[in-house]
N, C-alpha and C positions, 0 to 999 in steps of 0.2 A: 243552142236552144235555151240554156239557162239564162243567158244574158237577155234574150228576147223576152222570156217569161217575166224576168224582173222588170224589164222596161215597160211591160204592159200596165204596171201599177199606176203610172201617171195617167194612162189613158182612161182610167176608171174614175177620174175626178173631173170636176167641171172645167177647170182650166180657163176661167173667164179672162184672165189677163193675157192670153196667148194671141189674141187677134190684133189686127191693126185698127187704129181709130177709123171709124167709118167715114169721117169727113175727109180722110186722106186717100181714100180709095178711088180709083179712076173709073170703075165700072158703073154705068147708070142704065137702068132697065126701064126708064120712062116709056110708056106706050107699048111695051113689049108683051108678048104672050109666051109663057114658058110651058113646055109640055113635059109632064112628069110621068114616065112609063112605070106602071105597076104590073108585074108579070103574072097577075092572078085576076080572077073575076072580082066584081064588087062584093064587099061585105066580109072578106077574109081579114086575117090579122095584118097582112102587109098593106092592104087597101085601107084599113082603119087607121093604121099608123100614118100613112101618107096623107090621108084626108085630115087627120088631126094637125099635122105640121104645115100643110100647104098654105092655109090662110095666114098662119103666123109668119112663115118665111116670106110670103108675099108682102105683108105689111112692113116687114123689116128691111127687105132689099131696097136699095136706092131706086126711087122711081115707082115703087109699089106696083110691079108688073102683075098681070093676071097669070095665075098658075092653074093649069088644067090637068086633071088626072086622066091619063089614057090607060085603060085596062087592056092588056094584051095577054090573055090566059093561054095555057097550053104547055104540055111537056114539063109540068112541075116547075115552071118559071123559065124554061129554056127558050120558048118562043119569043117572049118579051126581051130577054137578054140578048138573043141573037139579033133581034131587030134594032135594039139600041146600039149594039156594037157595030152593026153594018151601016146604019143610017143616021145615028145621032151626030149632030154637029158639035163642034168644040167652041161654040160662041156663048155658052152659058144658057142657051134657050132650050136645050134638051138635057133632062136629068133622068136618072134611073133609081128606082127603089128596090134594092136587093133584099133577099132573105137567106136563111141558111142553105136551102136547097140550091139556090143560084150559085153559091160559092162551092158547095159540096161537089156538084157535077163537074166543075172545072178542076177542083183539087184532085178528084178521082180520075180525071182523064176521060170522061164520057165523050164519045165521038160526036154525039148530037150537039154538044155544047161548042159551038163555033166561036164563041166569044172569049175574050181574054180579060177577065176582071182585074188581074194583077196590073194591067196597063191603065185601068180607069183611075180616077182621082177621087178619093173619099172626101166627103164634106163633113159629115158627122155620123155617129152610130148610136143606136139605142139598144141597150142590153135587155135581157129578160132572164127569168129563172125557170125552174121546173121542179115538179114534185112527183115522185114515184109512189104509188099506193096500191094496196092489195085488197082482195076480197076478205072479209072477216071469216069466211068459211075455211080459209087456209089455216087458221089457228095461230097466226103469227101477229104479235102485237108491237114489235119493235124491230129495228134493224139488226140488233144483236141476235135475234131469233131466226134470222134468215137461213142459218145453217140447217134448220129443220127441213128446209125445202129443197136441199141440194140433190135429193134423189127423186124429186117430184117434178113432173112436166107442168110448166106454167103456160097458159095461153095468153098471148099478147097481141092486141090489135095494132097494125102498123100500115102506114101508107106504102112503105117500101124500104128496103135496106139501105138505099143510097139517099134517102130523105133525111130530115132532122132525126128520124128514129134511129139512125146509125149510132148516135150518142148513147141512148139507153140500151140498145142491143149489145153494143160492145161492153158497156158498163156491167150489164147483168151477166154476161159471159165471164168477165173478169172476176165477178163475185162467186162464180161456180154454179150459177143457176141454169137450169135446163129450160130453154124457152122454145115454145112452139108458136111462131108468129102467124097471124092471119093477115095477109097482105091485101092491100086495096082499100084500107080504111083510114080516112083522115082522123085527126084528133077528135073532132066532134062526134064522128061516127063511132070511134073507139070508146068514147065516154058513154055513149048510149048503149053500146054492146056490153060494157061493164055493168051498167045499171040493170040490164036485162039478165045478167048472170051468164052471158055467152063467153066472156073472158074473165080471168081472175087477177090480172095484173095490168095496170095502165099508168100512164103519166100524162100530165097536162102542163103547159107553160103557165106562168104565174097568174095572169089575169083570168083565164078560164078556170084555173084551179080554185082561185079564191071565190069566184062567182058561182061556179057550178058544182064543184066537188066538196067544198067546205060544208055545205048543207048535208051531203051524204055522210061525211065524217061525223057531224053532230048527231045524225040519226043512227049511227052505228053501222052504216052500210059500206064504209070504206075505211081502211087503216093506212094513214100516211106513214111511209117508211123512211124516206130520205129526200133531200133536195139535191140538185146537181152542185149547188154551191156558187160562189162567186170568186173572182180573183182579188186578193187583197193588195195592199200597198207594197208588200214585199214579194209579190208574185206567187204566193202560196194560195192554196184553196182555203176559203173561209166560209162560214155559214152564211146562207142567204139572209139578208136583213128582213126580208118579207116572211121568212119561216125560221126564226132563230132557235126554235125548240127542236128542229129536225137536224140530224147530222148530215153533213155533205158527203158526196161520194167517196172522197179520199178517206174520211173518217170511217165509213162503213167498210171499206176495203181493209183498213187496218184491224177493225173489229173481227172480220172474218179470217184474215190470213195472219194476223199477229205481227205485221210489219207494214211500214208505209209503202205505198205504191212507187216503184222506181224501175220502170221497164220501158222497152220500146213501145209496147202496146199502150201503156199509160201515157207516154208522151204524145203518141198519135191521138189517143182519146182526148187529151187536153187541147190539142190543136183544133180538133173538130168541135170541142166544147166552146172554144173561143168564137169560132165561126158560127156556131149554132145558137149560142146563148149569150156569151159575154159581149159580143158585138153583132147581134143577130140581124138587125135592120140597119142598112147603110144607104145614105143618099150619095149617089155618084155623079160626077161630071165626066164628060168624055175625055179620052186621052188627047193631050195637046191643048187643053183649055189654057188660055193665058193666065199667068199667075195672079194678075190683078182681079180677074174674075173669080178665081179660086179663093183668094183672100176675102173678097166681098161676100161670097156665099158662106164661108166659114165664120166670118164676123157676124153675119146675120143670124146664124144658128146660135152663136154665143149670146147675142142680144136677146134672142127668143127665150133661152133658158134663164136669163137674168130677170125676165119680166115678173112683176109681183103676181103671185098666185099660179105661176106656171107649173110648179112642182105638184101642187094640189090637183090641177086640171089633168096633168099628165098621169098622175097616179090613178085617176079614175078611168082615163081613156086607154092608156097603153102600159101601165105598170109603174111601180114605185122604185125606179132606178135612175141614177144620175146618167145624163147623156155623156157620150164621149166626144169631146169638142176640140176645136183648134188643131194644132199640129199633133196633139196627143192621139188623134185618130190614126195617124200614120203608123204609130207604134203597134196598135192593135192590128192594122192591116198587114204589117210586115210579119207578125206572128202567124196570121192566118195562112200566109203563103210561105211558111218556113219548112214545110215537109221536104225531106231529102228524097232523092230518087229511090233509095232503099226503103224509106218509110212508105212512099207511094206504092211500091211493089208489095210491101207487107200488107197494107190495107186492101189492095186489089186482090191479093191472094186470099185473104181472109173472107172477103165478100164472095169471091168465086167458090171457095170451098164450102162455106156455110150456106149460101143462098143462091148459088148458080149464076151470079152476076158476071157478065162478060164485058170485057173492055177492049 
């Protein structure tokens, strides 16, 4: 596990030099139509991400093919993933855009997930961050003061325990907080519930936090406590560059417990953190796609990220994080699927015991 964690460091850099020169690649998509399955309805985070990248990838692939976004919502991304796995061709004309829940369901052994993402081929990945914040009514102004809340029940809006919310739910338990989740609420609904005073703890991923929650903080209506952090070059947790003044989860754990996190629970949390945040959005090709097509796609993504002004445009549209590119995306992918059978049994048992999830 430690070797894999250290290896992830390279995958968080741009790695522009890892591609093959585009002029030497055999794949040509002239006159072709590429279908990009997004397993959610229009307007969500994954859809926004795919629609940001699709014209850029289209312009950079040899032959400038048309890329069409196909939204296949349902099952928290399961329907679209099942469809891609069953019907997607390996000729480069079918691609898939995953998000945390897509990988979580497979990692957890959800029987509805008939797809096998570990067999797909990642093209590139986009990280994101996240911030946990509290109601000022709780009287806590910093992470160091969380110990004041360990005997108090906190109400947390959540889509479900096997969604991206698994990361904050497990983190908060590891910090000794007593959480009463209100399930069936996506992040947008959760934020609105927080604003109405119906819940007193919430988190948002980076972009919506900056746009929607920062004004609440400035008005004194929300207290930011911590970010989830990012993985640094040595594989350790570091502060999120988007929120450098906030401690990351591992720092807060040490504040509360007086020692650095080093347990099976923490290693499992970190694996889901990578799948949920450090490599949250991934473009996939189907299993068995010829290597020249894979290389062509990966080089196209590298070229997109090298374009003048790309980082500024990406910062506004999808967040201020470097893309995981070239062969480096394989390292992140391997870490996501590094859970042992014992680890899988542990997280399944935890979810069943805490939230009645059956597998």
